[in-house]
N, C-alpha and C positions, 0 to 999 in steps of 0.2 A: 435448506440451502438458499442463499441469497446471492444474486448477481448484482454487483455494484461497480460503477466506474470510478476510477481515480486518475488524477493527473500526477505525474512524477517529474521531478527536477533533479537529474543526476548531477554529480560533481559539486554538491553543496558543501559548505563548511561543516554543517552539523545536521544530523537527522532530525526532522521535525514533521509534524502533521498540522496542517491548517484546515480547520473545519469550514466547509462551504457546501453548496449544493453538490458539487463534485469535490471531494476532499483532495487537497494538494499535499503531496508527500515529498519532502526534500530528502534526497539520498546522498550519502557521502561518496559512494562508488561511481566510477565512470561507466558509460553504457557499453564499453567494449567487451566482447565475448560473454555477454549475459551477466556480467558482474552486478550491475544495478538491479536486474530482475531477481537475482539470488538474494541480494540484500533486502529488497522489498518483501519477498516471501518469508525470509527468516525473521525479520523484525516484526512483521504483522502477525506471524504465528506466535511469537513471544507476547505481543501486546494483547492479542485477541484470545489466546488460549485455544485456537483452532487453526487447522492447516488450510491456508488459502491456495487457490490455483489460478493461473492466468489463462483465461479463455481466449482472449484476443488482445492484440496490441503488443506483442512481444518485442517489436522493434519501434514502437511508437511511445510518445510520452503519455498518451491517453490509453489506459488499460482497462479491460473488463475483467473483473475478478469474480470467482465463485468461492463463497465462504460458507461453511456449514453452521451458520448462526442466523438469527433474524436481524433485519436491517437496524432496528432500534438498538439492539445490543451492540452491534458493530459500531454504530455512530457514538454510542455512549462510551465505549471503551476507547475509541479514538479521541473523544473530547477529554477523557480523564488522563490520557497519556501526557506526562510532563517532561519526559526525557530522562 
């Protein structure tokens, strides 16, 4: 299990991941009623092949996630994602 921080940007035109010290994830959904959080978890599960969970930051743009993979594998899969 790895805990990792991400920054999210809801209401974007297209889903994307920008690699940085803290990865920036652009989401298409708006933050109302948890829609952006659901999109984040659904898309990361598809990209990583493992189910992530939000530990903290449910109503914040900075979120702490727990993912059952090691950090190097998470970052590699995020880098390889091309949409």
